[in-house]
RODO-2510 file (C-alpha; in nm, 4 decimals, decimal comma):
residues 353
     n   res          X          Y          Z
     1     x    22,5414    17,8785     2,3251
     2     x    22,2928    17,8974     2,6184
     3     x    22,3684    17,6452     2,8939
     4     x    22,2263    17,6258     3,2574
     5     x    22,4618    17,7941     3,5129
     6     x    22,6865    17,5693     3,7189
     7     x    22,7662    17,6338     4,0820
     8     x    23,1422    17,6941     4,1533
     9     x    23,3521    17,6373     4,4655
    10     x    23,6730    17,8148     4,4892
    11     x    23,9542    17,6741     4,6996
    12     x    24,2068    17,9158     4,8453
    13     x    23,9554    18,1995     4,7531
    14     x    24,1403    18,4727     4,9534
    15     x    24,4652    18,4440     4,7782
    16     x    24,5843    18,6297     4,4612
    17     x    24,4580    18,3651     4,2264
    18     x    24,1471    18,3035     4,4248
    19     x    24,0662    18,6805     4,4075
    20     x    24,1142    18,6729     4,0351
    21     x    23,8656    18,3964     3,9905
    22     x    23,6162    18,5844     4,1974
    23     x    23,6821    18,8996     3,9809
    24     x    23,6575    18,7123     3,6377
    25     x    23,3471    18,5093     3,7485
    26     x    23,1286    18,8284     3,8252
    27     x    22,8304    18,8151     3,5782
    28     x    22,9720    18,5063     3,4069
    29     x    22,6890    18,3530     3,1905
    30     x    22,7528    17,9927     3,2691
    31     x    22,9286    17,9806     3,6070
    32     x    22,8065    18,1190     3,9454
    33     x    23,0149    18,1188     4,2796
    34     x    22,8394    17,9267     4,5469
    35     x    23,1052    17,8470     4,7908
    36     x    23,4336    18,0245     4,8852
    37     x    23,6955    17,8117     5,0785
    38     x    24,0038    17,9020     5,2484
    39     x    24,2305    17,8383     5,5531
    40     x    24,1094    17,7676     5,9203
    41     x    24,2246    18,1311     5,9879
    42     x    23,9640    18,2721     5,7339
    43     x    23,6821    18,0170     5,7834
    44     x    23,3802    18,1638     5,9553
    45     x    23,4456    18,5213     5,8436
    46     x    23,2684    18,7204     5,5635
    47     x    23,4770    18,7120     5,2561
    48     x    23,5366    19,0892     5,2578
    49     x    23,6772    19,0484     5,6064
    50     x    23,8872    18,7414     5,5378
    51     x    24,0967    18,8740     5,2599
    52     x    24,2795    19,1890     5,1624
    53     x    24,1323    19,2655     4,8126
    54     x    24,4167    19,3336     4,5523
    55     x    24,2185    19,3368     4,2214
    56     x    24,1878    19,6488     4,0138
    57     x    23,8108    19,6409     4,0349
    58     x    23,5859    19,6556     4,3373
    59     x    23,4979    19,3318     4,5127
    60     x    23,1482    19,2030     4,4120
    61     x    22,9187    19,3166     4,6892
    62     x    22,7201    18,9915     4,7240
    63     x    23,0532    18,7992     4,7095
    64     x    23,1980    19,0163     5,0023
    65     x    22,8996    18,9008     5,2219
    66     x    22,9528    18,5317     5,1665
    67     x    23,0880    18,3304     5,4610
    68     x    23,4165    18,1604     5,4060
    69     x    23,4272    17,7875     5,4901
    70     x    23,7197    17,5698     5,5640
    71     x    23,8873    17,3811     5,2648
    72     x    23,7697    17,0300     5,3285
    73     x    23,4987    16,8274     5,1351
    74     x    23,2473    16,8129     5,4200
    75     x    23,2580    17,1837     5,4860
    76     x    23,2246    17,2731     5,1217
    77     x    22,9396    17,0323     5,0539
    78     x    22,7373    17,1603     5,3533
    79     x    22,7930    17,5476     5,2466
    80     x    22,6189    17,4976     4,9167
    81     x    22,5479    17,3216     4,5983
    82     x    22,8652    17,2515     4,3989
    83     x    22,9008    17,1438     4,0433
    84     x    23,2740    17,2036     3,9975
    85     x    23,5670    17,3080     4,1984
    86     x    23,8484    17,5631     4,1025
    87     x    24,1544    17,5105     4,3186
    88     x    24,4002    17,7872     4,3680
    89     x    24,5697    17,5994     4,6412
    90     x    24,9468    17,6173     4,7032
    91     x    25,1382    17,3298     4,5488
    92     x    25,2692    17,1941     4,8627
    93     x    24,9224    17,1191     5,0067
    94     x    24,7072    17,0823     4,6938
    95     x    24,7625    16,7077     4,6088
    96     x    24,5625    16,5282     4,8766
    97     x    24,3045    16,7948     4,9119
    98     x    24,2166    16,8038     4,5436
    99     x    24,1947    16,4171     4,5401
   100     x    23,9500    16,4187     4,8100
   101     x    23,7277    16,6652     4,6127
   102     x    23,7773    16,4773     4,2755
   103     x    23,6151    16,1589     4,4277
   104     x    23,2841    16,3465     4,3753
   105     x    23,3480    16,6648     4,1785
   106     x    23,5286    16,7924     3,8740
   107     x    23,8414    16,9766     4,0005
   108     x    24,0219    17,2328     3,7857
   109     x    24,3666    17,3008     3,9425
   110     x    24,6129    17,5724     3,9043
   111     x    24,8659    17,3704     4,1265
   112     x    25,1462    17,1718     4,0144
   113     x    25,0725    16,8620     4,2179
   114     x    24,8995    16,6585     3,9501
   115     x    25,0237    16,8114     3,6166
   116     x    25,2396    16,5442     3,5222
   117     x    25,0112    16,2499     3,6329
   118     x    24,9807    16,0082     3,3383
   119     x    24,6012    16,0203     3,3491
   120     x    24,5496    16,3875     3,4227
   121     x    24,5081    16,6530     3,1441
   122     x    24,7543    16,9464     3,1363
   123     x    24,5192    17,1582     2,9384
   124     x    24,5394    17,4751     2,7161
   125     x    24,1992    17,4727     2,5400
   126     x    24,3315    17,6181     2,2134
   127     x    24,6352    17,3861     2,2061
   128     x    24,5409    17,0371     2,3208
   129     x    24,1607    16,9982     2,3721
   130     x    24,1902    16,6296     2,2628
   131     x    24,3779    16,5629     2,5973
   132     x    24,0416    16,5936     2,7680
   133     x    23,9962    16,2293     2,6559
   134     x    24,2056    16,1390     2,9507
   135     x    23,9203    16,2311     3,1911
   136     x    23,7118    15,9028     3,1264
   137     x    24,0265    15,7049     3,1653
   138     x    24,1256    15,8768     3,4885
   139     x    23,7622    15,8198     3,6311
   140     x    23,7804    15,4588     3,5359
   141     x    24,1175    15,4017     3,6873
   142     x    24,0723    15,5876     4,0084
   143     x    23,6956    15,4921     4,0585
   144     x    23,5983    15,8595     4,1051
   145     x    23,2763    16,0208     4,0120
   146     x    23,4627    16,3516     3,9525
   147     x    23,8191    16,4126     3,7970
   148     x    24,1258    16,6374     3,8088
   149     x    24,2298    16,8510     3,5222
   150     x    24,5254    17,0982     3,5507
   151     x    24,6351    17,4306     3,3949
   152     x    25,0114    17,4623     3,3234
   153     x    25,2445    17,6902     3,4816
   154     x    25,1788    18,0580     3,3919
   155     x    25,4962    18,1103     3,1910
   156     x    25,4441    17,7765     3,0235
   157     x    25,0964    17,8612     2,8982
   158     x    25,1969    18,1648     2,6981
   159     x    25,5125    17,9897     2,5381
   160     x    25,3167    17,6727     2,4547
   161     x    25,0528    17,8730     2,2854
   162     x    25,3048    18,0271     2,0620
   163     x    25,4904    17,7135     1,9837
   164     x    25,1762    17,5171     1,8793
   165     x    25,1360    17,7042     1,5396
   166     x    25,5150    17,6529     1,4784
   167     x    25,4937    17,2772     1,5095
   168     x    25,3801    17,2523     1,1367
   169     x    25,7434    17,3757     1,0464
   170     x    25,9184    17,0942     1,2369
   171     x    25,9767    17,2264     1,5857
   172     x    26,3088    17,0798     1,7197
   173     x    26,4658    17,3053     1,9962
   174     x    26,3419    17,5992     2,1992
   175     x    26,5440    17,8229     2,4243
   176     x    26,3483    18,0698     2,6361
   177     x    26,4390    18,3370     2,8785
   178     x    26,1694    18,4911     3,0976
   179     x    26,1207    18,8320     3,2711
   180     x    25,8406    18,7436     3,5093
   181     x    25,6126    18,9689     3,6921
   182     x    25,5867    19,0146     4,0792
   183     x    25,2296    18,9085     4,0933
   184     x    25,3458    18,5499     3,9839
   185     x    25,4986    18,5112     4,3316
   186     x    25,1605    18,5755     4,5114
   187     x    25,1007    18,8236     4,7910
   188     x    25,2995    18,9588     4,9773
   189     x    25,5448    18,8053     4,7395
   190     x    25,8963    18,9240     4,6727
   191     x    26,0297    19,1605     4,9489
   192     x    26,0533    19,5050     4,8183
   193     x    26,4290    19,5484     4,9099
   194     x    26,5015    19,2496     4,7044
   195     x    26,3283    19,3585     4,3972
   196     x    26,3803    19,7387     4,3797
   197     x    26,6818    19,8205     4,1725
   198     x    26,7212    19,4545     4,0998
   199     x    26,6471    19,1465     3,8933
   200     x    26,6370    18,8080     4,0596
   201     x    26,7689    18,5473     3,8247
   202     x    26,6115    18,2422     3,9891
   203     x    26,2526    18,1308     4,0450
   204     x    26,2241    17,7924     4,2300
   205     x    26,1401    17,5052     4,0029
   206     x    26,0123    17,7343     3,7223
   207     x    26,2617    17,6241     3,4630
   208     x    26,2030    17,2720     3,5191
   209     x    25,8182    17,3327     3,4829
   210     x    25,8673    17,5101     3,1486
   211     x    26,0974    17,2328     3,0152
   212     x    25,8864    16,9344     3,1047
   213     x    25,5281    17,0551     3,0935
   214     x    25,5586    17,1986     2,7397
   215     x    25,6473    16,8391     2,6164
   216     x    25,3232    16,7061     2,7656
   217     x    25,1108    16,9890     2,6372
   218     x    25,2429    16,9515     2,2825
   219     x    25,2388    16,5714     2,3003
   220     x    25,0055    16,3322     2,1305
   221     x    24,7158    16,1428     2,2786
   222     x    24,7346    15,7796     2,1633
   223     x    24,4082    15,6613     2,3095
   224     x    24,5431    15,5800     2,6503
   225     x    24,8018    15,8317     2,7376
   226     x    24,9893    16,1440     2,6066
   227     x    25,3072    16,0626     2,4286
   228     x    25,5538    16,3474     2,5011
   229     x    25,6525    16,5844     2,2156
   230     x    26,0091    16,5224     2,0819
   231     x    26,1422    16,8696     2,1539
   232     x    26,4474    16,9936     2,3390
   233     x    26,3586    17,2937     2,5616
   234     x    26,6054    17,5081     2,7724
   235     x    26,4654    17,7699     3,0031
   236     x    26,6124    18,0533     3,2225
   237     x    26,3617    18,2238     3,4473
   238     x    26,3921    18,5777     3,6212
   239     x    26,1824    18,7815     3,8413
   240     x    26,1583    19,1508     3,7417
   241     x    26,0107    19,4716     3,9022
   242     x    25,6706    19,4600     3,6920
   243     x    25,3406    19,3939     3,8604
   244     x    25,1565    19,1917     3,5952
   245     x    25,2687    19,0412     3,2602
   246     x    25,5441    18,7818     3,1925
   247     x    25,7648    18,8749     2,8987
   248     x    25,9617    18,5971     2,7313
   249     x    26,2445    18,5830     2,4672
   250     x    26,2043    18,2681     2,2698
   251     x    26,4402    18,1194     2,0212
   252     x    26,3133    17,8215     1,8078
   253     x    26,4863    17,5947     1,5728
   254     x    26,2729    17,4817     1,2867
   255     x    26,3444    17,2042     1,0488
   256     x    26,1613    17,3663     0,7449
   257     x    26,3204    17,7124     0,7861
   258     x    26,0115    17,9230     0,7255
   259     x    26,0319    18,2972     0,6446
   260     x    25,9486    18,5659     0,8802
   261     x    25,6189    18,6337     0,6997
   262     x    25,5266    18,2674     0,7144
   263     x    25,5805    18,2654     1,0911
   264     x    25,3754    18,5843     1,1427
   265     x    25,0959    18,4410     0,9333
   266     x    25,0954    18,1190     1,1371
   267     x    25,0681    18,3118     1,4465
   268     x    24,7858    18,5404     1,3052
   269     x    24,5805    18,2365     1,1729
   270     x    24,6159    18,0399     1,4945
   271     x    24,2736    17,9450     1,6502
   272     x    24,1157    17,6738     1,8460
   273     x    23,8111    17,4996     2,0000
   274     x    23,7234    17,7931     2,2306
   275     x    23,6944    18,0394     1,9286
   276     x    23,5031    17,7867     1,7180
   277     x    23,2630    17,7380     1,9962
   278     x    23,2529    18,0943     2,1036
   279     x    23,3169    18,0310     2,4563
   280     x    23,2479    18,3324     2,6954
   281     x    23,5958    18,3749     2,8014
   282     x    23,7791    18,2907     2,4727
   283     x    23,9514    18,5880     2,3048
   284     x    23,8809    18,6576     1,9434
   285     x    24,2534    18,6134     1,8748
   286     x    24,4522    18,3767     2,0865
   287     x    24,7735    18,5310     1,9469
   288     x    24,8159    18,8875     1,8602
   289     x    25,1020    18,9956     1,6401
   290     x    25,2557    19,3345     1,7022
   291     x    25,4771    19,4825     1,4187
   292     x    25,6253    19,7651     1,6158
   293     x    25,9941    19,7370     1,6904
   294     x    25,9414    19,7845     2,0718
   295     x    25,6328    19,5645     2,1434
   296     x    25,5153    19,3686     2,3364
   297     x    25,5475    19,5589     2,6690
   298     x    25,3833    19,4502     2,9881
   299     x    25,2130    19,7767     3,0634
   300     x    25,0725    19,8312     2,7054
   301     x    24,9881    19,4581     2,6161
   302     x    24,9269    19,2430     2,9047
   303     x    24,5433    19,3243     2,8868
   304     x    24,5038    19,2325     2,5219
   305     x    24,1881    19,0138     2,4680
   306     x    24,0771    19,0864     2,8192
   307     x    24,4115    18,9358     2,9296
   308     x    24,3439    18,6194     2,7459
   309     x    24,5510    18,6833     2,4387
   310     x    24,9077    18,6175     2,4136
   311     x    25,1037    18,9036     2,2239
   312     x    25,4087    18,8426     2,0100
   313     x    25,6540    19,0801     1,8435
   314     x    26,0072    19,1311     1,7399
   315     x    25,9901    18,8295     1,5131
   316     x    26,3306    18,7893     1,3523
   317     x    26,5657    18,5447     1,1924
   318     x    26,8271    18,4027     1,4250
   319     x    27,1931    18,3035     1,3259
   320     x    27,2118    18,0307     1,5794
   321     x    26,8440    17,9005     1,5811
   322     x    26,5745    17,9652     1,3007
   323     x    26,3514    18,2370     1,4412
   324     x    26,3410    18,4532     1,7583
   325     x    26,0690    18,6500     1,9097
   326     x    25,9111    18,8031     2,2206
   327     x    25,5993    18,6714     2,3775
   328     x    25,3949    18,8423     2,6566
   329     x    25,0893    18,7065     2,8618
   330     x    24,8931    18,8321     3,1666
   331     x    25,0192    18,5816     3,4201
   332     x    24,7184    18,5995     3,6514
   333     x    24,4601    18,5791     3,3770
   334     x    24,5592    18,3727     3,0834
   335     x    24,8295    18,2277     3,3149
   336     x    24,6114    18,1360     3,6012
   337     x    24,2347    18,2079     3,6711
   338     x    24,1315    18,2952     3,3181
   339     x    24,2877    17,9652     3,2058
   340     x    24,0978    17,7642     3,4548
   341     x    23,7735    17,9380     3,3591
   342     x    23,8191    17,8884     2,9893
   343     x    23,8993    17,5222     3,0447
   344     x    23,5735    17,4799     3,2533
   345     x    23,3760    17,6322     2,9658
   346     x    23,5403    17,3983     2,7221
   347     x    23,4482    17,1059     2,9433
   348     x    23,0884    17,2109     2,9771
   349     x    23,0657    17,2671     2,5987
   350     x    23,1973    16,9206     2,5292
   351     x    22,9795    16,7416     2,8130
   352     x    23,2493    16,6549     3,0604
   353     x    23,0908    16,8654     3,3303
***
């Protein structure tokens, strides 16, 4: 599929997720960075001088020479042509800023501010692409030319992707315990003396996000709004001393009591609109099943599918629930910037952008 390139503005471009957007958009066939926006402290500086680059690859040279502008609609519009906006803004300030941009532009947000708004998609492209039908409802209701679409919480994305193919077995209850990487806390993140030789058994608001967001993601669009999935979810979230890659232990109660092989086959056969449309960022296999007794592991499996695949393993029967398994995802790629880029690709392919 060959389409004209869209010009992209990145809000909070100097932060961890903003840098990941910059890295992943280098040489993208459909999207080109035209504006980099950040705080007043960074505005007016060259990008390479405004941020401490923390990605594994070198900063794209031409991006490093771009001048960062302030994160307001007027400054961004004056800085260059924009077709859509990626927002990596912190949740505590994202809401009104994203709304100001959505009056004119499509805004794809990683922040939590609008995730549970009734007229805003909470999108995982392989899982609930039909929720994009909320966009014209939102535009009509709010009188905007643009719109807001959100990506779920990083730990929610990988869990929901593995729950979707299990819904055909009658998904009733889910219990999840996470071991979440340090990069999920941003930079500089968790203090070294707090995490070395330690596990922190609390991440603010993380458990609530997993429990409520998943119900919306797996819910049914009825033509006007999303009806929440009738699933009970209990989450416990922990920060561990791993750089990238969230590992989750998931227990599911299934009405139909499938065999282990049936569950593995459901994971292996799972695919979605991004794969059918051959979108540039879509992994060939959204879910990869590992049969080794000690996989998945963050260091070995987080980059599967370019960081866009979710890896499952240790799939076993459970005496309390039905099935238990481990699930691993790259939290700043599939769980953040990569998710936003894939969502944008889907919207372009379907004519929403």
